[in-house]
DRENLUM-208238 format. One line per field, with one value per residue (C-alpha): residue in three letters; z, x, y. Coordinates in steps of 0.001 Angstrom, whole numbers, plus 500000, padded with zeros to 6 digits. Each point is the difference from the previous one (the first is absolute). Layout:
BEGIN
r <- (ALA, ...)
zz <- (Z, ...)
xx <- (X, ...)
yy <- (Y, ...)
//
This chain:
BEGIN
r <- (MET, LYS, ARG, ILE, PHE, LEU, ILE, LEU, LEU, ALA, VAL, VAL, LEU, PHE, ASN, GLN, SER, ALA, GLY, CYS, SER, GLU, GLY, GLU, ASP, ALA, ALA, PRO, PRO, LYS, SER, ARG, LYS, ALA, ASP, TYR, VAL, LYS, ALA, TYR, TYR, PHE, HIS, GLY, ASP, PHE, ARG, CYS, SER, ASN, CYS, HIS, GLU, ILE, GLU, THR, TYR, SER, LYS, GLU, ALA, ILE, ASP, LYS, TYR, PHE, ALA, LYS, GLU, LEU, ALA, SER, GLY, GLY, LEU, GLU, TYR, GLU, ILE, ILE, ASN, ILE, ASP, GLU, LYS, GLY, ASN, GLY, HIS, PHE, ALA, LYS, ASP, TYR, LYS, LEU, TYR, THR, LYS, SER, LEU, VAL, ILE, SER, LYS, ILE, LYS, ASP, GLY, LYS, GLU, ALA, GLU, TYR, LYS, ASN, LEU, GLU, LYS, VAL, TRP, ASP, TYR, LEU, GLY, ASP, LYS, GLU, ALA, PHE, TYR, ASN, TYR, VAL, LYS, GLU, GLU, ILE, ALA, LYS, PHE, LEU, GLU, GLU, ASN, LYS, LEU, PRO)
zz <- (500000, 500879, 496654, 498054, 501886, 499204, 496321, 499804, 501783, 497564, 497007, 501378, 500715, 496568, 498256, 501940, 499282, 496321, 499774, 499619, 501897, 498041, 496971, 496498, 499106, 502558, 498324, 499843, 501999, 497891, 499438, 501975, 498173, 500728, 500570, 501997, 503093, 503069, 502643, 503380, 502884, 503170, 503178, 503097, 501912, 501968, 497713, 500983, 497941, 498557, 498830, 498219, 498468, 498642, 498435, 498476, 498684, 498579, 498084, 498796, 498766, 498231, 498383, 498982, 498430, 498918, 498660, 496705, 501723, 502318, 497035, 498007, 502891, 500120, 503539, 502674, 503356, 502956, 503584, 502469, 503692, 501350, 503132, 497967, 499900, 497341, 499599, 502848, 497710, 498335, 503181, 499824, 496194, 499864, 503476, 500934, 503349, 499369, 497403, 496681, 496276, 498226, 496283, 498474, 496589, 498508, 497240, 498293, 502572, 503023, 502299, 498935, 502265, 502457, 501817, 503129, 499427, 503586, 499250, 499624, 503733, 499480, 497329, 501818, 500613, 496317, 497642, 496794, 501303, 500965, 496500, 498349, 502141, 499146, 496317, 499710, 501765, 498025, 496740, 500669, 500432, 496889, 497952, 501149, 498900, 496703, 500589, 498442)
xx <- (500000, 502833, 501679, 496786, 499673, 503611, 499526, 496829, 501745, 502918, 497599, 498164, 503248, 501387, 496858, 500075, 503673, 499459, 497347, 497041, 497256, 496788, 500700, 501071, 496701, 500341, 499485, 503025, 499673, 498637, 502275, 499139, 499027, 501767, 496664, 497275, 497855, 500512, 497342, 501176, 497967, 502071, 499223, 501806, 500099, 496854, 496977, 496415, 496910, 499902, 503606, 499199, 496927, 502033, 502449, 497184, 498045, 503164, 500933, 496434, 499687, 503371, 499232, 496501, 500897, 503612, 500443, 501370, 502537, 501095, 500507, 501966, 502259, 498584, 498799, 501478, 498499, 502024, 499135, 502786, 500332, 502009, 500883, 502046, 503755, 501035, 496555, 500071, 501191, 496574, 498477, 502462, 499949, 496215, 499408, 497797, 498258, 497519, 499145, 499892, 499407, 502595, 500275, 503294, 500746, 503244, 501584, 503210, 500357, 499865, 497192, 498690, 496983, 497931, 496710, 498790, 496333, 499027, 496275, 499886, 499278, 497023, 498490, 500278, 496254, 499184, 501725, 498927, 501194, 503291, 500345, 499185, 502527, 502780, 498977, 499998, 503327, 501833, 498428, 501376, 503525, 499702, 498652, 502822, 502459, 498094, 499891, 497474)
yy <- (500000, 502357, 499255, 500871, 503261, 500934, 499169, 502113, 502857, 499808, 500077, 503039, 501857, 499145, 501272, 503256, 500591, 499206, 502708, 497653, 501729, 500399, 497857, 500765, 501630, 502796, 503376, 502268, 503208, 502835, 502944, 503090, 503166, 503280, 501775, 498284, 500341, 497845, 499400, 498754, 498709, 500341, 498088, 498810, 496745, 500847, 500093, 500700, 499133, 503555, 499663, 496749, 501626, 502939, 497555, 497934, 502996, 501570, 496861, 499477, 503597, 499883, 496640, 501135, 503346, 499602, 496462, 501314, 502265, 497202, 497666, 502586, 501011, 503526, 499278, 497785, 499022, 498782, 499126, 500771, 499216, 502931, 498012, 497518, 500478, 502507, 501572, 502518, 502771, 500122, 501461, 502879, 500330, 500323, 501483, 497049, 499999, 497186, 497376, 501801, 499812, 502120, 500684, 501008, 501472, 498688, 502103, 498938, 497236, 502342, 500995, 503403, 500314, 498020, 500278, 498252, 499170, 500762, 500129, 496221, 499975, 502334, 497744, 496675, 499924, 500578, 497561, 501791, 503386, 498335, 498502, 503338, 501872, 497540, 499983, 503810, 500505, 497320, 501199, 503511, 498645, 497830, 502911, 502266, 497317, 499630, 496272, 497634)
//
């Protein structure tokens, strides 16, 4: 039994070191555009039901209204735990004081402008108003970037 375990362990370690992770059909990473909009949802280790709801509503709104932009690379969405090692700088960079949805305009590969969508907390009780707020704010950033 010990010998079988060691053989399986060796096979797993060999596959990982050889770069076999998701199979040969894994899609290559898409190249990043120089001009795009990035939406971040920032949270910490402690998460209440409202925090989870903001994350869910944000993703749903972005997926619903910006599928084309997500597919083309004109918009990216990322969820970041600022309590994880290496992520603490986001709190300072974006002056975060609570869980937040932040949109960032990237021009020529560098952040040109950002906005913390603080009203997401105000719209928690009204899903459609939440969606519309996120849609309008992201659309403004995309329009300013002249992105599809």
